[in-house]
Residue, then its C-alpha position, 0 to 999 in steps of 0.5 A: m499499500a505504502e508502495s502504491v501511494s508512493t508511485s502515484t504521487g511521486a511524493y515521500a522520500a525513501g524511509h518515509k511513509p506517507k501519511s495523510p496529505w491534509p495536516a501539511l496542506w493546512a500548514l502551507v495554506i497559512g503561509f499562502f494565506m499571509i501572502l494574499v492577505d499582504t496583497t489585499i492589506v495593502s490596498v486598503a492602506n494605500p491612502a495612509i501610507k501616501a498621506a504618511l510618506d508621499p504627501a507632496t504630490s497629487n499623483l497616485d502612481n508613486v504610492v501604487w508601487v507599493t504594490s507594484a514592486y512586490l508584484l514585480a519582485y514576485a513574478v520574475p523568479l516564480l519559474i526558477t522557484g518551482r524548479l527549486g522546489d523540485r531540486f532541494g524540496p518544497k519543505n525547504i524552499y518554502l521555509i526560506g521563503l517564509t524567512i525572508f518574507t517575515l524579516a521583509s515585513l518587519g523591514c516595511g513596518l519600519s520604513g521611513t520614506l516611500t523609497a524604503l518601503i518600496a525596497f522592502r516590498a520588493v524584498q517580501g515578493l522574493g520571499a513570496a516567489l520561494m513559497t508559493p510554487q511549493t503550496m500547489a506542488v505539495i498538492t500536485r504531489t501528494f494528492p492523486a489526481e481524482r481527490r485533488g479538487a477538494a484540496m484545491g477547493l481549500w486552496g480556493a477558499t483560503a483566498g476568498v477568506a483572504t479578501l475579507v481578513g486582508p481588508l478588514a485587519g487593514g482597516l482595523l490596523v490603519d485605524g487604531l495603530g497606523w499603517e506600519w501595522i499592517f506589516f507588523i502583524n506578519l510577524p506572529v503569523g510568520v512565526i506560527g507558520f514556520v513552527l507548524a510547516w516544520f513538523l507538518v509538512p513531510r520531506l518529499q523526493t527530490h529531482e535533479h534539474r539544471f537551471d536555465v539562467v540565460g532564460v531567468f535573465l531574459s524573462a526578468i529583463g522583459l518583464f521589467l521593461i514592459v511592467f515599468a513602461l506601463q506603470e510611468g506611462e502617463h507620469y511621463d505623458w507617454a513620452g516616445w521613449i515609454w513606448t520604446m520600452i514597451a516594444a523592447g520589453v516585447v521583443v525580449m519575450a519573444v526572444f525568451l520564447w525563442q530561447q526556451a523552444k531552442t534550449r535542449s536540456e532543461p528550459l525554464v518553461p517546458l513548452e511542452l506542458f502548454r500541450d495539454r489545452n486545459f493547462s494552456v486555457a487554465n493560464l489564460g484564465i488566472a492571468a485574467v483573474g490575477f489582473t482583474v482582482t488586483s486592479m479592481s481593489l485600487p479604484m474601489m478603495f479609493f472611491y470608498q474612503l476619498a469620494r464617499g468619506l469612509t474609514p478603511t475598516e468601514a470600506a473593508l466591511l463592504l466586502i464581508p459578503m464576498a469573502v464570507l460566500s467565497g470561503v464557505l462555497a469554494p470547498l464545495a466547488g472543490r468537491i464538485l470539480d472532481r465529478v463535473d466538467p471545470r467549465l461547468l464551474l468556470v464559466p458561470g463563476l467568471g460570468l457572475t464575477v463579471l456581472a459584479l464588476v458592471w455593477y459596481a461601476l454603476l453603482m460608484n455615484p456620491d449618491t448611492p446608498i452604502g448598503m447597496f454595495l453589499l449586493p455586488s459583493a455577495l454576487m462576486g463572493i458566489g462568482q470567486a468561489g468557482m474560479w480560484g480553485p476550480l482554475a488551479t485544479t484543472a491546471t494542475r490536473n495532468l502535471a507528472p511529479r517530476q514537473a509538479g514544481a515546473g507547472a506550478g510555478i508556471y501557473n503562479t508566474t502566469r497569475t502574477i504577471g497578470s496582477v503586475l500588468g493589472s496594478a501597472a495598467i489600472a494606475a495608468f487608467m485611473q490617472n487618465r481619468l482622473v484628468e479628464n474628469l477633474p481638469g486642472a485639479a492636480d494644478h491646483g494642489g489637489d490631494f488625493g492622499a488624505g480624508k474625504l475630497p472637497e464636495f465639488v471635486v467628489m462628483g468628478f473623482a467618483a466617475a473617474m473611479s466608475q470609468t476606471m472599473v471598465l478595465p478589469t470588467l473587459v479583461l475577465a470577460a476575455g477570461v470568460i471567453a478563453i474557458l470556453f475552449m476547455k475540454r472535458p477532463e480525461h478521468l471523466r471521459a474514462r467513465 
């Protein structure tokens, strides 16, 4: 029995009996939860961070780098950190990443300048990059394919609960103790997560891998050129050199893909994985989800706090229906997914989220009763329950144990690239909408960083935030179209 389990999962090192994989998953989920919370918690604190560390300017793109630097440093190493888990063991790499993330959180909280905060956020991103692929790799290697949906359901529920805990904890901490405490709170969570992972996560079999240094370099350069140009484009009025950077980034990424196809040993991105149509489509879907989830929170939180005068805590409370429904329904969706075509969950899930975004945009004006915003929040929670876990399960369903780390790295890279592009694009688009709806506001010293805005600019500011929501809506709608091209999984066709 032990031999058959070890063979089917490709998991445990010699001399270790396979045990229930659930305790290890719960231990890893704590770290994954902390990573997700740290992304959403900052969105609530952005106005307070801007007021404290960047009060002299009316531009919003400076403070957005607090998120973008984290996501950029998170995205670039993911391809190789998945392989590091295969090579040195997911437990070891996870613990190293958790240590880096926790110490960087201390640095973030102690930062006295926006530049220092951005730098420590980048270090946090590196720690998160080491941790994230290991959670999916452990699921892929310790849960058989026919039971993986339930495990990914827990993974998806974690994302749903984090969408509540992040903003709500952020609001309470910012209101009560100051923005620094959104980072200090990671210290006890990190210590607890480290101890549990040390004792509960098993030592899994390692696999020899060569590391594609050229591929790492090319992907890093290409991503940086594109993201930096998108982030700073509006600030520099889309000057010629901005477009040159974008074009150069696209060229470098094209060279990267050509180099991956030509690499005879082990490429950073094993392109044969994309022969699995569901893996390819799931990556397109998660890129759209990453873009949308990251980009929608910025205009939403600025609208709640600056146009409607809510505190960070009050703004976060409006997300309760989304997080509760997503957290409760995601495990159920995971169990259902093991028995049905993934499209039956993914198309309604993403589709309901699109409708919720449209609903939000229509409600974002100064006269809407605040309680009305609970309705699209609930609709989005139902939609997200059929989004996170089903996408991850579908992407990893057919991965061989040797490719678990590579597949998880590619999937999480795609998700994070979507998040990075969403963070950069929403900042540029939001600034553009502000200029169009509030002409001359910046020239008169308008400060979008502290307290409720003066009445004479509230209407224009609200209109700008509403129009900004169109961008994540269109991107996620494209994701729904992509999902339609999935095919029925083999384990269901065999029945």
